[in-house]
N, C-alpha and C positions, 0 to 999 in steps of 0.2 A: 419545530411545530408551534412554538409559542408565537412567533412572528405571524405565521399563517392564521392562527386563531385570533390574534389581536386584530389582524386585518378584517376578518369576518365581523368582529365586534364593531369596528369602525363603520363598516358598511351597514350593519343592522341599525345601529343607533343614528347614523347619519340619515338613513331613509326616514326613520320615525320622526326625527326632529326637523331636518332641513327641508324635506319635501313638504312638510306641513307649513313651514315658513314661506316657501315659494308659492304654495297654494293660497296662503293668506294674503300675500302681496297681489296675486292675480285676481283673487276674489271671484271664483266661479259662481254663477247664479242659476236661476231656473228658466232662463230664456230658451226658446226653441233652438236646437242645434241644426246645422246644415243638413244632417241626415233626415230631419223631418221637413224643414222648410224647402229643401230643394230635391226631395226624393225623386229619383229617376229610374230606380230598380236596376241600375248598372253600377255606378260608383257611389251614389248617395242612397244608402239603405241603413236604417237604424238596426243595430245589433246589441246584444247584452254586453255588460261590462266584462264578464269572464271570457266570453268569446273574443271580444276585441283585444283583451290583454294577451291571450295566447297567440292570436294571429299576429299582433304587433311584435311579440317576442320572437317569433319565427322570421318576421320580416326584417328585423334589425340585426338578428344574430349573424347570419352569413357564416363565413369562415373566420371572421375577425376574432371572436373570443377564443377560438381554437388555435389558428395559425399565429395570431398575435401573442397569445399566451405562451405557446411552446417556443416562440422566438424571444419574447420579452423576458422570460425567466432566465435566459442566459446572462442577463445583467446581474442576477443574484436575488437574494431575498428581499431587496428593496422593492421588488415588484409587488410583494404582498401588502405593502403600505401605499405605494403610489396608485395602484389600481383602485382601491376603494375610496381613497381621498379624492382622486381625480373624478371618479364617478359621481360622488356626492356634490362636489363644488363646481364641476364643469359638465360632465356628461348628462347627469340627471336633469340639471337646470336647462341645458340645451334642448333635450328631448321634450321636456315638459312645456317650455315656452313655445317651441316650434308647433307642437300639437294644439295648444290652447289658443295661440294667435291665429292659427288656421281656422279653428272653430269660430272665432270671433270675426273672421273675414270670409265667410261664405264657403269655407273649405278650400281656400286659395292654396296653391302649391308654394313651395319655398321661393320660387322665382317671382310669383305674384306678390308675396310679402316683401321681397326685396324691392320690387317696383314701387310699392306703396310707401314703405318706411325709409328707403335709402335713395330712391330716385331712378329715373329712366336709364342713366348711364350705367349704374351698377347692374341694373336689370339686364341690359344687353350683354355685359361681360359675363355675368354669372349664368345667364341662359345657356351660353356656349359651354361654360365650365361644368355646369350640372349635367348637361346632355352628354358630354364626353365621359364624365365620371360614371354615369349610369350605364353607358354603353360598354365601357371597360369592365365594369363590375359584372354585368351579365355574361360577358365573354369569359372572364376569369372563373365564374361559377359554373359555366358549362364544362370548362376545362377540368377544374378540381373535382367536382362531383363525379364526372365521368371516369376519371382516373382512379378515384377511391373505390368506386363501384366495381370496376373490372378487376382491380387488384384483389379485393376481398373475396368476391364471389366467383371469379373466373381464374384467379391466380396469374393474371397477365403481368408480365414484366416489361414488355415492349409497348410503350404508350404512344408510338408514332401514329399519325393520322391514317397511314396506309394499312394499319392493322384493322381488319374488318370489324372485330369485336369493339375496339375503341371507337371507330367511326360510327358504328350503329348506336353506341351509348350516347355519343354527342348528339346525333340526330334525334333520338327519342327524347332526350332532355330538352333540346331546343324546341321541339314540337310541343312538349308540355308547356314550356314558357309561353308559347304563342297562344295556346288554348286558355291558359290561366289569365293571360293579359286581355284576351278578347271577351271572355265570359263575364257576366255580372259577378260582383265580388262575393255574393252569398252562395253562388252555385258550386264553385270549386274551393276557393280560399275559405269561405265561411263555413263550409261543411267539413273539410278535411284538416284544416290547419290546427284547430283545437286538439284533435287527436295526435297530430304530429308534434304539437307543442308538448303534450304529455310524454311522447316518446323521447324528446330531447331531454326533458327533466329526468325521465327514468334512466336513460343512458348515462347521464352525468352522475346521477345518484348511485348507479352501480359502481362507477369508478370511485366515488367517495366512500362507499361501503368497503371497497377493496382496501382503502387506507388502513382500516381497522382490522380487517381479516388477514391481510397479507403483510401489513406493516408498510410504512412509508418513511423514506429518508429525506428530511427537510432541514435546510440550514436556517439558523436564526440570524437576524441582522446584527452586525457589529461594524466597527470602523474598518476592519480589515477586509470585509467583503461588500463594501458599499457599492462598488461596481466591479464585477469580475468577468465582464464579457470577454470571451476567448479571442475575439478579434479587436479588442480594445476600442470598441465603439463608444463614443461619448454619451453619457446619460442624457444630456441636453445637446441636441434635440432628439436623438435617435430613439430613446425609450418611448417618448410621447408620440412619435410617428409610427413606431412598431406596434405598440399596444393601443389600438384605436377603439375597436368595438366594445371592449370591456372598460374603457376609460372615457373617451369622447370620440364620437364619429360624426362627421358632417352628413354622411349617408343617411343617418337616422332621421334627419329633418325631412328628407324626401319620403320617408315611410310614415312618419308621424302625420304628415299632411294627407296621406292616403286614408289613414284610420280616422282622421278628423271628420271625414265624410260619413262615417258609420257610427260615431259616438252618440249614444242615446241621450245622455245628460252631461252638461259641463262638469258636474261634480265627480264624474267617473274618471276625469283626466289624470288626477294624481296617481291613481293605481295603475292606469294603463300606460302612461308615458314615463313618469318618473319610476314607478314600481318595476316595470319590465326592464328598464335600463339597469336598475340595481340587481335584478335577478340575472341579467346577462353578465354583469360584473362578477357575481358569485360564481357563475359557470366558468368564466375566464380564470378566476383564482384557483378553482379545483383542477382545471386542465394545466395551469402553470405549475401547481404543486406536483401533479402526476408526472409532468415532463421533467421537473427537477429530480425526481426519484429515479426515473429510467436513465437520465443523463449521468447521475452520480454513480449508478451501478454499471455504467458502460454497456448498457443494453442496446444503445443506438449506434450504428456504424457512423463513422465520422462524416461521410458524404450525405447522410440523411438527417443530421442534426438541424432542427429548425424547419424541416419540411413536413408536408402533410402526411408522409409515411409514418411519422412518429405516432399518429393516432392508433394504427393497428398494433404497434408495439405496446402502447399503454393499455389498450383493450386486452391484449393477451397477458399482460402482467397482473392486472388488478381484477379481472373479471373471469369467472369460470368459462372454460372453452365453449360450452353449449350456449352461453349467453353473450359471448364477446361480439357476435355478429350484430346484436342489438345496439352496442355502443357505436360500431362503425356505421350502422344504418342511421342512427340518430345524428351522426356527424354529416353523413351524405345528405340528409334532409336539409341541413342548414343552407348550403349554397343553392340548392334547388329552390327552396322556399324564399330565399332572398333574391335570387336571380330573376324569378318570374315577376316579383313585385318591383324590382328595379326597372324591368321593361314596362310594367304597368305605370309606374311613376313617370317614366319617360313619355309614354303615350299621353298621359293626362297633362303633363307639363307642356308638351308641344300643342296639344289640343287647346289648352287655356290660352297659350300665347297667340295662336291663330284664330281663337274664338270659334272653334269647331265643336258643335254639339256631339256628344258621345252616346246618345241613346239609340243611334242607328249603327248596325254592324258594319255597313259599308264605309262609314266615316272612321270607324276604329281600324278597319283593314287598311285604309288609305295611309294611315300613320304607321301601323305595325309592320307592314311589308317592307318598306325601305329600312326600318330599324333592323329587321332580321337579316337583310342583305348585308348591312354594315357589320353586324355581329359575326356572321359567317366569314366575312372578309378578314376581320381581325383575328378570328380563331384560326383560320388557315395559315395566316402569316405567323401567328404565335407557334404553331406546331411545325412549321417548316424552317424556322430560323433559330439558331442556337442562342440561348440566353434571352430569348424574346419574352418569355414568361416573367422573368425577374424584372425586366424593363417595364412591362405593362403593370406589374404589381407596384413598382415604385412610383410610377406616374399616378396610378389610382390612389395610392396612399397620400400623395401630395394633394391631389384635387379633393380627396375625401376630407382631409383635415382643413383645407382651405375653405371649403363650403361652410364649415362650422362657424367661421368668423362672421360673415354677414347675417347668419341666423341669429347669433347672439347680439349682433348690433341692431337688428330689427327689434328684438325684445327690449334692448336698452332704450331705443327711441320711444317705444310704446310706454315703457315704465316711466321714463323721464317726463313725457308729455302728460301722463296721468298722475304726476307728482308722487311717484312711488320709488322705493329704493332700487335704483337702476345699477348700483354697484354689483349686485348679485349676478348680473349678466355682463356688465362691462369689463370686470376684472378677468374672468376667464377668456373673454374675447381678446383682450390685449395680450394675455399670456400666450394664446395660440397664434396671434400675429407674430410674436417673437419666435415661437417654435417653428412655424411653417417657413418664415422668411430665413431663419438661420439654416434650416434644412436645405432649402432650394439653392441658397448661395454657397453652401459647403459641399453638396452632393454632386457626383459626376453627371447626373441627369439634369443638373442645373448649371451653376456658374463655376463649380469646382474650385472655390476659393479655400485657403487655409481656414480652419475653424475659428481662430481668434478674430479674423477679419469678418467672417460671417456673423459671429456673435455681436460685434459692434454694429454692423449694418442692421441686424435684427432689432437691436435696441433703438437705433435711430428711427427705423420705420415704425416701431411700436409707438414711439413718442409722437411721430407725425400723425398716426392714426388716432391717437388720443386727442390731439389738437383738432383734427377734422371732426371727430365725434362731438366734441364740446361745441364747436361752431355749428354743426348740423342740428344738434339738439336745440340750441338757442333759436335757430330759424324756424323750428317746428312748434315752439311754444306760443 
């Protein structure tokens, strides 16, 4: 329990001190934000700081802080330290600068920022990567939220797409995604997400209260349990690829740039972007601790370890029976409220790239319909092929972390040009170059090389990126 509490202390003080430092470097001021300057009553609409914060929390949370946490804790109590440290030094910095740079650039999406700060070539590459990542994310979140729902509320054990209950759940969720993507942001997302955000906090809070009511079995960190993963996965790069949304996630840049169009004042940015990343990290730590407990008590069947099914086991262990459904419901909300904004982000990204105005419903439909067809195609493939979900999830994980790198590089260029401390963003960018490259060169979905060779290649590529960044910065000054 000591390591867990120490991690929470790191997270709290890190937010208080380091987020203020990041804010001081950026220097938000009183200029008009895109929400006011470009108000179109669809995507550009000013909303309050509290509402934006809760919406952003739901947008970025997804299944990452839950799935990532219950898988990441298999490495051992080191997760209680790496999650908050990573959040403060990398994840919070990433989210904050993504949102604030977007505000300073007319609400530009991450691909637009890449085009401005890194050049046309990078824009073309990451336009494709961002689109694939958001498409895979939407598919995964239809899949996971549908399965969680029918298991908890209908007792379904057969999750095949031929099961009419399962199929209907997928259709309903996807239809909701479409409506939330098409409607102005203040009509569905702006009205209901603050309430759903409170549901997420309540559900996680009930689990935390269960720690003290029912007791919790947590290991403390020592040299003998530094990495105790049952499958002997290496801490580097696997931990940092597994625990994404509670530590650092490139997906967040696509969501921060959506919210940049509804921020009322620049000075709200620290609480919205950095603050909600830290709150998500806290949620991940609580779920990691609860997973460690049920694993240690052998309450999880071997074939379910690290899967979304652990959620219901945790809810039943820590929360009274008549309230356990609230925990499951709070978790089901996560992929739904991130899946719809993933599609919204994809619509806006494509619209910006093609310079298509989004104030007319017909223009929005012209982009959304082909996207939905693609999502349906991938979903059907995923449900009719063995092990396809794990393949989709691994590719999503790679693209997700890969996108964080150009986001941090954009912020580095901005800070360097404005003669500010760019090491704040450059160092985490270089670290994730090393992590993602080591991952793709060692994993079966990539080059499947021995880890020792992948680590060397990762280091070499990191050094090359450093040289390229130094050269690029010099040309921008």
